[in-house]
C-alpha positions as CSV (number, residue, x, y, z in Angstrom):
1,D,-4.2,-3.8,-6.6
2,E,-5.1,-7.5,-5.9
3,A,-5.9,-6.9,-2.3
4,N,-8.5,-4.2,-3.2
5,Q,-10.0,-6.5,-5.8
6,D,-10.2,-9.3,-3.3
7,L,-11.8,-7.0,-0.8
8,A,-14.4,-5.7,-3.3
9,A,-15.2,-9.3,-4.3
10,G,-15.7,-10.4,-0.7
11,R,-12.8,-12.9,-0.8
12,I,-11.1,-11.1,2.2
13,D,-12.5,-9.1,5.0
14,A,-9.8,-6.4,5.5
15,V,-6.6,-5.0,4.2
16,Q,-3.7,-3.1,5.7
17,A,-2.1,-0.8,3.1
18,D,-0.3,2.4,2.6
19,S,-2.7,5.1,3.7
20,I,-2.2,7.3,0.6
21,A,-3.0,4.4,-1.8
22,L,-5.8,3.2,0.3
23,V,-7.5,6.6,0.6
24,E,-7.3,7.0,-3.2
25,Y,-8.9,3.6,-3.7
26,L,-11.7,4.5,-1.3
27,K,-12.4,7.6,-3.5
28,S,-13.0,5.3,-6.5
29,D,-16.5,4.1,-7.4
30,Q,-15.5,0.5,-6.5
31,G,-14.0,1.6,-3.2
32,K,-17.0,3.7,-2.3
33,A,-19.3,0.8,-3.1
34,C,-17.6,-1.9,-1.0
35,C,-15.5,-0.5,1.7
36,D,-15.1,1.8,4.7
37,L,-11.9,3.0,6.4
38,K,-12.1,1.7,10.0
39,G,-8.8,3.1,11.4
40,M,-5.2,4.0,10.8
41,V,-2.2,2.3,12.2
42,A,-0.2,4.6,14.4
43,P,3.3,5.4,13.1
44,D,5.0,3.3,15.9
45,D,8.6,2.1,15.3
46,E,7.9,-0.9,17.5
47,V,5.1,-2.0,15.2
48,L,6.2,-0.9,11.8
49,G,10.0,-0.4,12.2
50,P,11.9,2.7,11.4
51,G,11.9,4.2,7.9
52,I,10.6,2.9,4.6
53,G,11.8,0.0,2.6
54,A,11.6,-1.1,-1.0
55,G,12.7,-4.2,-2.9
56,V,13.4,-4.7,-6.6
57,R,14.3,-7.8,-8.6
58,K,18.1,-8.2,-9.1
59,E,17.7,-7.9,-12.8
60,D,15.9,-4.6,-12.6
61,T,19.1,-2.6,-12.4
62,A,17.6,0.5,-14.2
63,L,14.8,0.7,-11.7
64,K,17.2,0.3,-8.8
65,E,19.3,3.1,-10.1
66,K,16.2,5.4,-10.4
67,I,15.2,4.6,-6.9
68,N,18.7,5.2,-5.5
69,A,18.9,8.5,-7.4
70,G,15.6,9.6,-5.9
71,I,16.9,8.8,-2.4
72,K,20.0,10.9,-2.8
């Protein structure tokens, strides 16, 4: 993930990311060497909005169909 690479290289000071992905990164050697988890964002609909969203390129119809099938 580019944000994690930039964080490790010191090009940025912080990231906000999906907690599952971020926790997994922090378990890696690179994550352990560079970073600490400072807090979690509360699941607040006023801040984050309701639900989860995803976007795919218009031409990625096969991927869109797989995502839609998983939602059903």
